[in-house]
C-alpha positions as CSV (number, residue, x, y, z in Angstrom):
1,X,-275.0,206.1,244.7
2,X,-271.3,206.7,245.1
3,X,-271.6,206.1,248.8
4,X,-273.5,202.9,248.2
5,X,-270.8,201.7,245.7
6,X,-268.1,202.6,248.2
7,X,-269.8,200.6,250.9
8,X,-270.3,197.6,248.5
9,X,-266.6,197.8,247.5
10,X,-265.4,197.9,251.1
11,X,-267.6,194.9,251.9
12,X,-266.3,192.9,249.0
13,X,-262.8,193.8,250.0
14,X,-263.3,192.6,253.6
15,X,-265.0,189.4,252.4
16,X,-262.0,188.8,250.0
17,X,-259.5,189.4,252.8
18,X,-261.5,187.1,255.1
19,X,-261.8,184.4,252.5
20,X,-258.0,184.6,251.8
21,X,-257.3,184.3,255.5
22,X,-259.6,181.4,255.8
23,X,-258.0,179.7,252.8
24,X,-254.6,180.3,254.3
25,X,-255.8,178.9,257.6
26,X,-257.1,175.7,255.8
27,X,-253.8,175.3,254.0
28,X,-251.8,175.9,257.2
29,X,-254.0,173.4,259.0
30,X,-252.8,170.6,256.7
31,X,-249.2,171.1,258.0
32,X,-248.4,170.0,261.6
33,X,-245.4,172.0,262.7
34,X,-244.4,169.5,265.3
35,X,-244.4,166.6,262.8
36,X,-242.6,168.7,260.3
37,X,-239.9,169.7,262.8
38,X,-239.4,166.1,263.8
39,X,-239.0,164.9,260.3
40,X,-236.6,167.7,259.3
41,X,-234.5,166.9,262.4
42,X,-234.6,163.2,261.6
43,X,-233.5,164.0,258.1
44,X,-230.4,165.8,259.5
45,X,-229.7,162.9,261.8
46,X,-229.9,160.4,258.9
47,X,-227.7,162.6,256.8
48,X,-225.1,162.6,259.6
49,X,-225.0,158.8,259.4
50,X,-223.2,158.8,256.1
51,X,-220.2,160.7,257.5
52,X,-220.5,158.5,260.5
53,X,-220.3,155.4,258.3
54,X,-217.3,157.0,256.6
55,X,-215.5,157.2,259.9
56,X,-216.7,153.7,261.0
57,X,-215.3,152.2,257.8
58,X,-212.3,154.5,257.6
59,X,-210.9,153.4,260.9
60,X,-211.1,149.7,259.9
61,X,-208.9,149.9,256.9
62,X,-205.1,150.2,256.7
63,X,-203.6,153.7,257.0
64,X,-202.8,154.0,253.3
65,X,-206.5,153.6,252.4
66,X,-208.3,155.8,255.0
67,X,-209.2,158.7,252.7
68,X,-210.1,156.5,249.8
69,X,-212.5,154.6,252.0
70,X,-214.0,157.8,253.6
71,X,-214.4,159.3,250.1
72,X,-216.5,156.4,248.9
73,X,-219.1,157.2,251.6
74,X,-218.8,161.0,251.4
75,X,-219.2,161.3,247.6
76,X,-222.5,159.3,247.8
77,X,-224.0,162.4,249.4
78,X,-223.4,164.3,246.2
79,X,-224.1,161.7,243.6
80,X,-227.2,160.1,245.0
81,X,-228.7,163.4,246.0
82,X,-228.7,164.6,242.4
83,X,-230.0,161.3,241.0
84,X,-232.8,161.3,243.6
85,X,-233.9,164.8,242.6
86,X,-233.7,164.1,238.9
87,X,-235.7,160.8,238.8
88,X,-235.0,158.6,241.8
89,X,-237.8,159.9,244.0
90,X,-240.3,159.5,241.2
91,X,-239.2,155.9,240.5
92,X,-239.3,155.0,244.2
93,X,-242.5,156.8,245.3
94,X,-244.2,158.1,242.2
95,X,-247.5,156.7,240.8
96,X,-247.3,152.9,240.5
97,X,-246.5,151.1,237.3
98,X,-247.3,147.4,237.4
99,X,-246.6,147.2,241.2
100,X,-242.9,147.2,240.3
101,X,-241.7,150.8,239.9
102,X,-243.0,154.4,240.0
103,X,-243.5,156.4,236.9
104,X,-241.8,159.6,236.0
105,X,-244.6,162.0,236.8
106,X,-242.4,163.5,239.6
107,X,-239.2,163.8,237.5
108,X,-237.1,166.7,238.6
109,X,-239.5,166.9,241.7
110,X,-242.3,168.2,239.4
111,X,-245.4,168.3,241.5
112,X,-243.4,167.6,244.7
113,X,-244.2,170.8,246.6
114,X,-244.9,172.1,250.1
115,X,-248.4,170.7,250.4
116,X,-248.6,167.3,252.1
117,X,-249.0,164.1,250.1
118,X,-251.7,162.1,252.0
119,X,-250.4,158.7,250.6
120,X,-247.1,159.1,252.4
121,X,-247.3,161.8,255.1
122,X,-250.5,163.8,255.5
123,X,-249.2,166.3,258.0
124,X,-245.8,167.4,256.6
125,X,-244.7,169.1,253.4
126,X,-244.2,166.6,250.5
127,X,-240.7,167.9,250.1
128,X,-239.9,167.1,253.7
129,X,-240.9,163.4,253.1
130,X,-238.9,163.5,249.9
131,X,-235.7,164.7,251.5
132,X,-236.0,162.3,254.5
133,X,-236.2,159.4,252.1
134,X,-233.3,160.8,250.1
135,X,-231.0,160.2,253.0
136,X,-231.9,156.5,253.1
137,X,-231.0,156.3,249.4
138,X,-227.7,158.0,250.0
139,X,-226.4,155.7,252.7
140,X,-227.5,152.4,251.2
141,X,-224.9,152.1,248.4
142,X,-222.2,153.5,250.7
143,X,-222.8,150.4,253.0
144,X,-221.7,148.1,250.1
145,X,-218.3,149.7,250.0
146,X,-217.3,147.8,253.1
147,X,-217.1,144.6,250.9
148,X,-214.6,146.0,248.4
149,X,-212.6,148.4,250.5
150,X,-209.0,149.0,249.6
151,X,-209.1,147.8,246.0
152,X,-211.9,149.4,244.0
153,X,-211.4,152.1,241.3
154,X,-213.0,155.4,242.2
155,X,-214.1,156.2,238.6
156,X,-215.9,152.8,238.4
157,X,-217.4,153.4,241.8
158,X,-219.0,156.6,240.7
159,X,-220.7,154.8,237.8
160,X,-221.6,151.9,240.1
161,X,-223.4,154.4,242.4
162,X,-225.6,155.7,239.7
163,X,-226.4,152.3,238.2
164,X,-227.0,150.5,241.4
165,X,-229.4,152.9,243.0
166,X,-231.3,153.1,239.7
167,X,-231.7,149.3,239.2
168,X,-231.6,147.9,242.7
169,X,-232.5,150.6,245.3
170,X,-235.3,152.4,243.5
171,X,-237.3,149.3,242.5
172,X,-236.9,147.8,246.0
173,X,-238.0,151.0,247.6
174,X,-241.1,151.0,245.5
175,X,-241.9,147.4,246.1
176,X,-241.8,147.9,249.9
177,X,-242.9,151.5,250.5
178,X,-244.4,152.8,247.3
179,X,-248.2,153.0,247.0
180,X,-249.0,150.0,244.8
181,X,-245.7,148.2,245.4
182,X,-246.2,144.4,245.4
183,X,-244.4,143.8,248.7
184,X,-246.5,146.5,250.4
185,X,-249.6,145.0,248.9
186,X,-248.5,141.6,250.1
187,X,-248.7,142.9,253.7
188,X,-245.0,142.4,254.6
189,X,-243.6,145.0,257.1
190,X,-240.4,147.0,256.9
191,X,-240.7,150.1,259.1
192,X,-237.4,151.8,258.3
193,X,-235.4,149.7,255.8
194,X,-234.5,146.2,256.8
195,X,-235.2,145.0,253.3
196,X,-234.7,148.2,251.3
197,X,-231.5,149.3,253.0
198,X,-229.8,146.5,254.8
199,X,-230.7,143.3,252.9
200,X,-230.2,145.1,249.6
201,X,-226.7,146.4,250.6
202,X,-225.6,143.3,252.5
203,X,-226.5,140.9,249.7
204,X,-225.0,143.3,247.1
205,X,-221.9,143.4,249.2
206,X,-221.7,139.6,248.9
207,X,-221.9,139.8,245.1
208,X,-219.2,142.5,245.1
209,X,-216.8,140.5,247.3
210,X,-217.1,137.5,245.0
211,X,-216.7,139.4,241.8
212,X,-214.0,141.9,242.9
213,X,-211.9,139.2,244.6
214,X,-209.7,139.2,247.6
215,X,-207.2,141.9,248.5
216,X,-203.5,141.3,247.7
217,X,-202.0,139.4,250.5
218,X,-205.4,138.5,252.1
219,X,-205.0,135.5,254.4
220,X,-201.2,135.8,254.2
221,X,-200.5,139.1,256.0
222,X,-202.1,141.0,258.8
223,X,-204.7,143.6,257.7
224,X,-205.6,145.2,261.0
225,X,-207.7,148.3,261.5
226,X,-205.4,151.3,261.6
227,X,-207.6,153.5,263.9
228,X,-210.2,151.8,266.1
229,X,-210.8,155.1,267.9
230,X,-212.1,156.5,264.6
231,X,-214.3,153.4,264.2
232,X,-215.8,153.9,267.6
233,X,-216.5,157.5,266.9
234,X,-218.2,156.5,263.7
235,X,-220.2,153.9,265.5
236,X,-221.3,156.5,268.0
237,X,-222.5,158.8,265.2
238,X,-224.3,155.9,263.6
239,X,-226.1,155.1,266.9
240,X,-227.0,158.8,267.3
241,X,-228.2,159.2,263.8
242,X,-230.2,156.0,263.9
243,X,-232.8,157.6,266.2
244,X,-233.7,159.7,263.2
245,X,-233.5,156.7,260.9
246,X,-236.1,154.7,262.8
247,X,-237.9,157.3,264.9
248,X,-238.3,159.6,261.9
249,X,-239.9,156.8,259.9
250,X,-243.1,157.4,261.9
251,X,-243.2,160.7,259.8
252,X,-244.9,162.3,262.8
253,X,-243.7,163.3,266.3
254,X,-246.2,161.2,268.3
255,X,-246.2,158.0,270.3
256,X,-245.0,155.8,267.4
257,X,-241.9,157.8,267.0
258,X,-241.2,157.6,270.7
259,X,-241.7,153.8,270.7
260,X,-239.4,153.4,267.7
261,X,-236.8,155.6,269.4
262,X,-236.9,153.6,272.6
263,X,-236.6,150.1,271.1
264,X,-233.8,151.3,268.8
265,X,-231.7,152.1,271.7
266,X,-232.6,149.0,273.7
267,X,-231.9,146.6,270.9
268,X,-228.6,148.3,270.1
269,X,-227.4,148.1,273.7
270,X,-228.4,144.4,273.9
271,X,-226.5,143.6,270.6
272,X,-223.4,145.4,271.7
273,X,-223.3,143.3,274.9
274,X,-224.2,140.1,273.0
275,X,-221.4,140.5,270.4
276,X,-218.9,141.4,273.2
277,X,-219.6,138.3,275.3
278,X,-219.7,136.0,272.3
279,X,-216.3,137.3,271.2
280,X,-215.0,137.2,274.8
281,X,-216.0,133.5,275.1
282,X,-214.7,132.6,271.6
283,X,-211.4,134.6,271.5
284,X,-210.7,135.0,275.2
285,X,-210.8,138.9,275.1
286,X,-213.5,141.4,274.4
287,X,-212.5,144.1,271.8
288,X,-213.6,147.7,271.3
289,X,-214.1,146.9,267.6
290,X,-216.4,144.0,268.5
291,X,-218.5,146.2,270.8
292,X,-218.9,148.8,268.0
293,X,-219.7,146.1,265.4
294,X,-222.3,144.6,267.8
295,X,-223.9,147.9,268.2
296,X,-224.2,148.4,264.5
297,X,-225.6,144.8,264.2
298,X,-228.3,145.7,266.7
299,X,-229.2,148.9,264.9
300,X,-229.5,147.0,261.6
301,X,-231.7,144.2,263.1
302,X,-234.1,146.5,264.9
303,X,-234.6,148.7,261.8
304,X,-237.5,146.8,260.1
305,X,-239.1,146.0,263.4
306,X,-238.7,149.3,265.2
307,X,-242.2,150.6,264.5
308,X,-243.9,147.3,265.4
309,X,-242.3,145.8,268.6
310,X,-242.1,146.7,272.3
311,X,-239.1,147.0,274.6
312,X,-238.9,143.3,275.7
313,X,-239.1,142.1,272.2
314,X,-236.3,144.5,271.2
315,X,-234.0,143.0,273.8
316,X,-234.4,139.6,272.3
317,X,-233.9,141.0,268.8
318,X,-230.7,142.7,269.9
319,X,-229.3,139.7,271.8
320,X,-229.8,137.4,268.9
321,X,-228.4,140.0,266.4
322,X,-225.1,140.5,268.3
323,X,-224.2,136.8,268.6
324,X,-225.6,135.9,265.1
325,X,-223.7,138.6,263.3
326,X,-220.5,137.8,265.2
327,X,-220.7,134.2,264.0
328,X,-221.7,135.3,260.5
329,X,-218.6,137.5,260.3
330,X,-216.4,134.7,261.3
331,X,-217.9,132.4,258.7
332,X,-216.4,134.4,255.8
333,X,-213.0,132.9,256.3
334,X,-214.4,129.4,255.9
335,X,-216.4,130.4,252.9
336,X,-213.4,132.0,251.3
337,X,-214.6,135.5,250.3
338,X,-213.0,138.8,251.4
339,X,-215.7,141.0,252.8
340,X,-213.2,143.6,254.0
341,X,-215.3,145.4,256.6
342,X,-218.0,142.8,257.3
343,X,-220.9,144.4,255.3
344,X,-222.3,141.0,254.5
345,X,-222.2,139.6,258.1
346,X,-223.6,142.8,259.7
347,X,-226.0,144.2,257.1
348,X,-227.0,141.1,255.1
349,X,-227.4,138.8,258.1
350,X,-228.5,141.4,260.5
351,X,-231.1,142.8,258.1
352,X,-232.4,139.3,257.4
353,X,-232.8,138.5,261.1
354,X,-234.5,141.8,261.7
355,X,-237.1,141.1,258.9
356,X,-237.7,137.6,260.3
357,X,-238.0,139.0,263.9
358,X,-240.6,141.5,262.6
359,X,-242.7,138.5,261.5
360,X,-242.3,137.0,265.0
361,X,-242.6,139.9,267.4
362,X,-244.8,142.6,265.6
363,X,-247.8,143.6,267.6
364,X,-250.8,145.8,266.6
365,X,-250.8,147.0,270.2
366,X,-247.6,148.9,269.3
367,X,-248.8,150.0,265.8
368,X,-252.4,149.5,264.8
369,X,-251.5,150.1,261.2
370,X,-249.1,147.1,261.2
371,X,-249.9,143.4,261.9
372,X,-249.5,140.9,264.7
373,X,-246.6,138.5,264.2
374,X,-246.4,134.8,264.9
375,X,-246.0,135.1,268.7
376,X,-249.1,137.2,268.7
377,X,-251.3,134.7,266.9
378,X,-250.6,135.6,263.2
379,X,-248.3,133.2,261.3
380,X,-249.2,134.7,258.0
381,X,-247.1,137.7,258.7
382,X,-244.0,135.5,259.1
383,X,-244.8,133.9,255.8
384,X,-245.1,137.2,254.1
385,X,-241.8,138.3,255.6
386,X,-240.0,135.2,254.3
387,X,-241.4,135.8,250.8
388,X,-240.2,139.4,250.9
389,X,-236.7,138.4,252.2
390,X,-236.3,135.8,249.5
391,X,-237.3,138.3,246.8
392,X,-234.9,141.0,248.1
393,X,-232.0,138.5,248.4
394,X,-232.4,137.1,244.9
395,X,-233.1,140.4,243.2
396,X,-230.3,142.3,244.9
397,X,-227.7,139.6,244.3
398,X,-228.5,138.8,240.7
399,X,-228.8,142.5,239.5
400,X,-225.7,143.6,241.4
401,X,-223.7,140.6,240.0
402,X,-224.8,141.6,236.5
403,X,-223.9,145.3,237.1
404,X,-220.5,144.5,238.4
405,X,-219.7,142.0,235.5
406,X,-220.7,144.7,232.9
407,X,-218.7,147.4,234.6
408,X,-215.7,145.1,234.9
409,X,-215.7,144.5,231.2
410,X,-216.3,148.2,230.4
411,X,-214.1,150.0,233.0
412,X,-212.5,147.5,235.2
413,X,-213.4,147.2,238.9
414,X,-210.0,147.0,240.6
415,X,-207.0,149.3,240.7
416,X,-203.8,147.7,239.4
417,X,-201.5,145.8,241.7
418,X,-199.0,148.7,242.1
419,X,-201.8,151.1,243.1
420,X,-203.3,148.6,245.6
421,X,-199.9,148.1,247.2
422,X,-199.3,151.9,247.4
423,X,-202.7,152.5,248.8
424,X,-205.8,154.2,247.3
425,X,-205.2,157.5,249.1
426,X,-202.2,158.2,246.9
427,X,-203.0,156.2,243.8
428,X,-206.6,157.4,243.4
429,X,-206.7,160.8,245.1
430,X,-203.1,162.0,245.3
431,X,-203.2,162.8,249.0
432,X,-202.6,161.2,252.4
433,X,-204.8,160.9,255.4
434,X,-201.9,161.7,257.8
435,X,-198.7,163.7,257.7
436,X,-195.9,161.3,257.0
């Protein structure tokens, strides 16, 4: 009897071990290690874009404002990360409420674990998708700072960061990418953030430039970039990081990621050339700053289309983006607003063109989960793109305008005249970017 019980116990133990191993195998089978590795690498690439943006913007301001400008981008890594974990991810991607916003079921990342979420990425840990999307939320408000560089109070900026991502970025992210979001349901396409990142930041930059006002001496004295070498380095880091921005948005390491990677590079190269030659013809000389700005314009424009278009379409998108954004940047002097670092012309206009181009050039031959555009026999996609563009423009502009007006009354937006003349590095941070 004892021997029989021993045999039975041993058999049950073996079955338990086998069952546990099988269960572990099933759980492990849900995770694709290649996809996970690619998304984590892409996350790191997108994170690097924020310091890249800091250098890109930092080189374009005057010497006395370099650290203040860099700090505005760098601090977003801290502020937005915490907000994203506490409630931002839940509002952006959590269970839908009225097709407008996510609920707070995932507050503090509750329920956001290491198992995949099939609604967003079925082959990677949910936390990997979460942190990849976090990096998009981080860089977007930092883009706006180009409009009010050299004159914005740092204390007010910290509050602006929190309020803007809460009331502009999170709702837009849910509309476009969240399950149940109304723009997603409409059928409009935004592969990696033309609407959510670039139109929202570019249009908000326009509101900021209008509300904050011009820099002291704007239009009367030269305000040249103090270090174009730094700006070129920043542009190079942005170009490098953008492969994760667009390629990583496939949330898998397969053919779609490769296609997005390829067209991102091609469109950027085309835009850099287009801006350079437009400037050469208009001003008589090509500039390094122009080539860098053109590259960023191309990166912006290809972003919404990158998962839906082929190489030849990406050349057209890039060529148009470079020339179009160059003329948009030049238009600001005629319209009379001081967009210090051209956030409106590059991100607002470039993002808008990219969203329109998606409606023109998208092809199901590239991405079966997308749609064909106008040039592939489907005009309805272009209509949906225009509706989504209009909604993003109006919402971003109106809400940002309201936020800035309230903050101006409560805290003040600008530093005082003495601090602006002395420079934000000393006045706001008590340090200098260079040895005197």
